[in-house]
Residue, then its C-alpha position, 0 to 999 in steps of 0.5 A: s655779211a656774215a654768211s659770205d664769211v662761211y665756207k661750205r664743203q660737201f662730200n657724197g661717197i658712193v660704192r664704186e663698182i671698180t677699184g683698180d683690179e677689184r670689182t665690188e658687187y656690194m658692201d655690207f654695213s649692217d652693224s648699225e651700232y658700230i657705224d653709229r659709234i664711228s660716225s659719231e666719233i668722226k663727227s665729233d672730231m670734225e667739230k673740234v677742228p679750229g674754225v669749223l662752225g658746223v658738221r652734218f654726217y650721215h652713213s647708210r646702213g645695210r647692203l649697198y650696191a655699186g652706185d649706191d650712196v654710202t655717206y654724206i658729209a657737209v662742213a661749214a668753216s670760217h676758212r676753206q682750209e679748215a673745211f678741207k682739212a676737216m673733210m679730208d681727215a674725216i674721209d680718210r678715217l671713214k675709209a680706214e675704220l669702216h670701209d676698208k675692213 
């Protein structure tokens, strides 16, 4: 069936309390306009990956503490390689443009 030919991958990012030697009390994502713009661009780029059939992308706003959900990404693709590529590129870009600033 057609449904068996679709590969789905999901990612749920959380605020890590400890990264290497650094401790994170909270992350502040209060610039909704910037978050919306970057999220929309990333989602659009994911949808352009050949073989990607659909994308869901959500990024939380406000002050987020260790253990809180930051982002949720889901992708459906014709093949798992396309799903993984779209997901990994999105996560790398998300970290570079939103999280590591």
